N, C-alpha and C positions, 0 to 999 in steps of 0.2 A: 371182311370189315364191316359190310351191312349187317351181317349176321351177328357180330361180336356186339355192334352197337344195340341192335335190337335186345339181345340177350342182357346187355347191361342196363339199358331202360325198364326191360321187363323186371329186373331184379329190384331196380329203385323202386319203381311202381308198387312192387308186392311188400317191400319194408315199410313205404308209406302206408299202404292199406291197413297193413297189420300194425302198424302204430295208431290209425285212427280208430281200429278196433279196439285198443285196449281200455279198459274201463280206470276209472280213478284208483279204485282199489290194485288194478294190476302197477300202474303209474308209482304208486305208494311204494309198493313192494320192490320193484326195480330201483326206486332212487333209495331206500334202507338199504339193498344189497350192495348196491355202487358205492354209497356213504361208507360202508365198512373195510371196501376194497380200493376204493380211488374217488376220494372226495372231489377232484377236479372234474373228473367222468360225471360224476352224479351231480355237479351243479350244473352243467350243460345238460344232461338228460331231464332235472328238473325244471329247468327255464323252459324246455319244450312242452313237458307237460302241463306246466302253468299255464301256456296260450291254449291249453286244450280246456283244463280245469281252473280258470282264473279264481274262483271262489273257493277253492280248497284250502282251508286253513292248515292240514296238513301237509300238503305239499309246499308251500311257503315255509312253513315250520322246518321242513328237511332240508330247503334250500338255503336256509339261515343257517344251518349247523355246516352245511358242505362250504358255503362261502366263509364262515367262522374259520373252519379248519384250514383255508388253503390263505388264508390273511387278508382277505377284503372285508375288513371289519363294518365299513361304511354299508356297503351292500347288505352284508348279513343283518346289520341292525333293521335295515328297511324291512328285508324280508319277515325278520321275524315280529315286527311291528304290524307289517299286515296280516300275519298270521291270527296275532292277538286282535287286531280291529275285525278281521273276520268272524273270529269266535274269541270272545272275552274270556272264557271258561277255559281257553286251553292252557292247562296249568305247565305242561311241559315247554311251551314255547316262553312262557314267561320266566322259568327257570333259566332256560336256554339264554335268553336276552340279559337276564340278570348275570349271568357269568360273564357274559360278554364285557357288559360296563362295567364288572367288577376289574377287569382285565385292563379297561382304560382308566380306572382310578374314579369312575363317577359313582361313587358310593351313593349320593343322595338320589342321583338318578335311578337305580337299581332298587333303592327303597321303594321309589314312588311306583315302580314296574310293579314290585310284588304286591305293595299294599291295593295298589287299583286291581290285580288280577285276584286277590284273596278275596276283595269285597265282592266280588261277582260273580264267582264260581261256587257251584255246590260245595258245602264243607264237609271233612272227614279228619279224623283224628290223625290218619297217617300224613294228609295233607298241612294241617295245623302243624304239626311236629317239624316238617320239612322246613316249611316256611320259616319258623321262628328259630332254628338252628342255622340257617343260612344267614338271616338277619344278624344272629349274632356273631357268627363266625365273620361277617364282614365288618364286624365293630358297630353296626346300626344298632345301639340299644335301646336309644329312645323310641326308634320307629318299631322295634319288638315289643317296646312296653306297650304301646299304643295298642297291641293287638292281643295283648296277655288275658285282659279280662274277658273278653269276648270268647277266647279259646276256652277258658276256664268254665264260663258258662255253660259251654257245650259238653264239656268233658272236665267235671269239677274233681273227679277223684284219678284222674291220670299223674301217676307221680312224676313222668318225665316233663310233663309240661308244668307241674307244682316245681319242681327242682330248676327248670328253666327260669320261671317267673323269679323265684327265690334268688337266684344268682343275678339276675336282670335288676332287681331291686338293690341288691348288694353293690352292685358296680355303679348304681345310680345315687348310691347314697342312703337309701330309705333303710336303716338297718332293722328296724323294730318289724317292719313288714317282711324283710327277707328273712328273718329269724324265723317269723309263723309259717311262711311258705316252706321253708326248708324242714322244720320240724314234721309240719303235715306230710310232706313228702316220705321223710324216714318212716313216719308211722304207717305210711300203707305199702313201701318199699325200700327195705333196709338194705338193699343192693344196689341203690343210686349212690355208688361209692364216693362220688364228690361232693355230694350235699353233707356229709361226716365232716367234712374239713373245713367247708363253708361256713357251715353251722357255729363252728368254732371261731371263727372271722367275723360274726355279725357284732361283737361287744368284746369289752373287755372284762374277764372274770374279776369279781371284786367280792363274793361273797361264796361261801364253802357250802351255802344252801342254795346255790344257782340251780334251777331245774334242768339247764341244760348241762351241766356237771354231771348230775346225777344219771341224766340219761345217756352221756359219754361212758360214764365208768357201768352203767349196766352194759351197754354195747359190746365192750372190750370182754364180758364175760361169756357172750355168746358164742354157740359152738356151730350156729347155723350158717353164719357168715363165712364168704371165701377170704383168700389171702388178701386181695385188693382191696376189700371192704374192710378188713380187720386192720390193714395199715392206715386207711385213712382214720379210722375211730382213732388209733393209737396216736396219729399225728396231731388231732383234734383235741385228745384228750392231754396230751402233752402241753401243748399250747395253752389249754384252760389252766394246767397246774403251775405253768410257769408263770402266768397272770396273778396267780395267788402267791405268788413266792415261795411256793412247796417246789423247790428247787430238786431236790433230791427224788423225789416223786416223779417229777419230770422228765429226769433223766433216766430214770429206771423205765419208765413207760416207752420214750423217745428210743431208749436203746432197742426194745424190742421190736418197735415199729420199722426201723433203719435195719435191723438183722434179717427181720422177715422180707421186705422188700427188697435187699442186696441178695438173697439167696435165691430167687426168681428173676432177678434183672441185673445179672453180672455188668460190670463196665472192664473196658479192654483198655487198660493203661498204656499198652504197647502200640496200641492204634492211634492213641493221643500224641505219644512222643514221635511218631512217624510225621504224623500231621505237623508239629511243629518244626520238625526237622525239614520238611518239604517247602511250609511257608518261610523259612529263613534263609534257605539256599538262594545265593545270590542270583538274582534274576531281575529283569526289567522289562514292565509292563508297559505298553503303550497306553497313551491316555487319549480318551475318547475325544472326539470334536464338539461334542455337544456343548453349547453355551447355556448354562443354568441361569434363567431371570430371578430365580431365587435363591438363596442360601441353606443348602440342605446341612442339618445339625445333627450329628449323630452321638449320642451317649453311651458311654460302653463302660466296660469293667466287668469286675465279677457280680453276679446278682448278689440282691440284697447288701450292695454297697452304698446306697441312696440315690441310685437312679431315676426311681419314682419321684421323690423329694426334689432332686434338681428340675426334672422336668415339670413339676408342678410349679415350682417357685418361678420358673421362665414365660410358662405359659400365662402368667397375670399379666402379660404384656400383649397387646391385642394384635402386635404387630407378628407374633409367635403362634404357631398352629402345631399341638402336639399330635402325633399320629400313634402314640403308644408304642408296644412293642411288635414290629412289621417283622416277617421272617423272609422277606425278599431277599436280603443280602447274601444269607446262606444257601437260598435255592439258586441265587445268579452264578456262586462259585462253582457249585455241583456242574450247571449246565453248562458255563462257557469253558470249564476244565484251566488246567495251568497255564496253558500259552493262547490265550483267545486273539482272535486278530482286531484290528481296528474296526471294522464293519459289525464284529459281534459286539465290542465293547459299546460302539454308539448306538446299535438297538438295545442294549442294555439298559444304557445310561437313559435313553428315551424314556423305555418303560417305569425303571426307578423313578424318574421325574414325576411320572401320571400318577403314581400310587403315593406320592409326596404331596403333589397339590392337590389331587382329588377336586371336589366339584363344590364344595362349600365355601364358606366367607372367604375371600383372597386374605392372604398373608404375604410376607417376604420371607420369615424363618419358617422350616419346617422339620420338627424333631423327630427322629427313628430314635427312641430309649431301649432299643433290644439289645442289652448289657454284652451277650456272646458277639454281637458284632466285632469286638476288639479282635477275633479270628481272623478278619479280613480286612483291616484297616488298610492295607495296601492296595486291595481291591477297590475299595471304595474312593480312594484318592485317585485312581486310574479313571473310574467310571465317571466321577464328580470333583474335578481337580479344585474346586473352589469349596468343598465341604469342609465345614468345621468337625472337629472331635473333642468331645469333653470325656475325659477319662475320670470316671470316679474310683477313689481308692478309699478304704476303710482298716481300722487295726485288722489284722488277719485273723484274730481268734474271734472278735466279734462275727466279722463275715462268717467263717468256719461255722459258729455255733448256729447262727443263724439260718446259714444253709442247711446243715444237718437237722434242724429243728422244722424245715418245710419238707412238703411232700408234692415235688413236683411233677412227679409220673411222667417224664418226658426223656427220650432215647438221648437227646444232647445234655440233659442234667444227671445221668447214671453216676456220675463220680461224687455226688453229694451225701451218699449215705454210709459213707466209713470215713473217719478221719485221715487214715493213711490213703484213702483215693483222693481227698480233698488235696492232701499235701502234694501227691502227685500232680495233680492238675494244677496247684499254685505253681509248682516248679516251672511247667509249661508256659503257662501264663506270665510269668516273669520274663521269660525267654524271649517270648512274644512281642511284649510290651517294651523291652529294651531295644529290641530289633526294629519297632516302629518309629521309636522317638529318637531314634539313630540315623536312621534311612530317610524320617520324614520330619527334619526338625521344624521348630515353630509351626507343626501342623496340630498339636497337641497340648490342651489345656489340663492340667491335673488339678482335680477338685477334690480335696480331702473331706471327707463326711463329717469328722468331729469339727473342723473349723466352720463349716456349714451350719452346723447345728448350734454352735457358739455364736456366731456373727454372720447370720443367714442374709442380713441386707448388703453387708460389707463385701460377703463373699460373692453374692448375686451381682454385683455392680461389678466386680471384676469380672465374671464369666460373660457380662453385656460388654465390657469393653474389648474383650477378646472377640466376640462374636460382632461388633461393629454397631452395636446398638447404641445410641446415644441417651443419656442417663435421662435427658426430658422427654424422651419417647414413650416413656411410661405410660401405658393406659390399662387398669385395672378391668380386667374380662373375667369375672370369677366363673361364667359359662365354660369357660375352657377346661375346667379342673372338673367338671360334674361325672365324667365318666372315666374310671380305674378298673382296670381288669386283671390288676397284678395280685401277687400275695400282700402287698403293701395296700391294700384297698382301705384299711380301716385306720392305719397310722397315717398315711397320705393327707387325711383329711383332718387331723387333728394339729394343735397348733405346733410349731417346730419346738422339739425339746432334746435333752440331752440324756435322758434316761437310758437310751439304747447304750449310750458309751461305757466302756468297760463291763460290759453284761455277763462277759465270759468269766469274771471272778465268782459269781455264784454257781460254777460250776466246776471250778478248778481242782475239786477234793473227788466229785463224783465221775468225772470224766478225765481220767489222765490222759487219753490220748489227745485230747484238746490242747494240752501243754506241749506235745511235739511239735507245734505249729507255731513258728515264731511270731511276733506280735506285729512285726514290720516287715 
């Protein structure tokens, strides 16, 4: 017994002695290894290492990541902020903290962290690109805009920064500046694919001598562009020709662009039908027990059916805050699976509310206008039973033409490049919306685009009544409409008009496939 105790004591002493002999670099290496294999063990090890090396910013940074990975967000934030305090130039610590804050919906806080860190640390092109991209990804366009000029002063000819600056200017409604920056981008690097399409959306083409029209026409004849770039050129040129009323030329140009993209990005109609069948199979989701002190509003429908216009008009009320097109509903649906538990639903609901509320000026109504959320209305109501659903509808042929004329370059919209695919998708959409309206009566307000543009004031008044917004509560707040990051970026800033109603008729002879889609 004495020998066993002596051996145990000797062993503990040896371990302790070895620990005290480890250098800071050894502790970092151990923490990094454990972080990959066992974040909980990494947190314990790193806390011990920090006791010996309290001024190590890297150890605090690693501890923050370990704590974040095991769900201890408050402690993770403290550790990451300590790392930044010890080394204000620690770029990775600021990025990790920004990711943590994003998970909590604290967009204002994450922007403050990134801006403060960026101003203190040594500059590089790679770091500038990373910071600007992350801010844009988080919807912090105003904050990103505050950095653009300094970044371009340091790297005036970098096409990535030029493109990003043009896109930011476009989103913020500075169309002339956006046009200039996007042209400069493409003159330096014609493979900045999205810049071709963005350039076409900086203005409405009204003159056949428009220099950007000539620029797009010349690009369409180039042989050095890859398939993706040529498709973007085609969609941009098609938009310009449509603006000019040259509909037959627009149709021919858009046919080529759609066919080229679809040939390398096929859409699986059978997979869509399986999804619709699964969603409409009889099942009962439990409802989360989370009580929302706000009213979540989801504007859904087919893309290009007026969702951006509806959000823009509603957000003129200071009680309403628009969040653009969030991608969380589809992500949560994948994560939760078909039969989530009550605990899973509660956690998802809490998370979703943080992404809606965020940390800017308070409001009572928060809008997510991702139109494809119509696929998951049942889940939305299970997560947030007080959620309001606004369903935007539009003439089917106008909608189909508008979809086919846009280049979305997103897997969820792979069905928009061929009218037969669009028709297949519409059939599933009809089945789903009929199912939701039958199973969730009185939960959905149907908003017709044609009625909205003809009588926007009266129509929005009825929407406000559905939401529970008193008519005398309206307070115009134009700042709420300053960032628009969808394909409607130009149209949504113009006065409400009826020019897009029955637009399909311009193409009824040149696009016979369009006529296979019923108008209603």
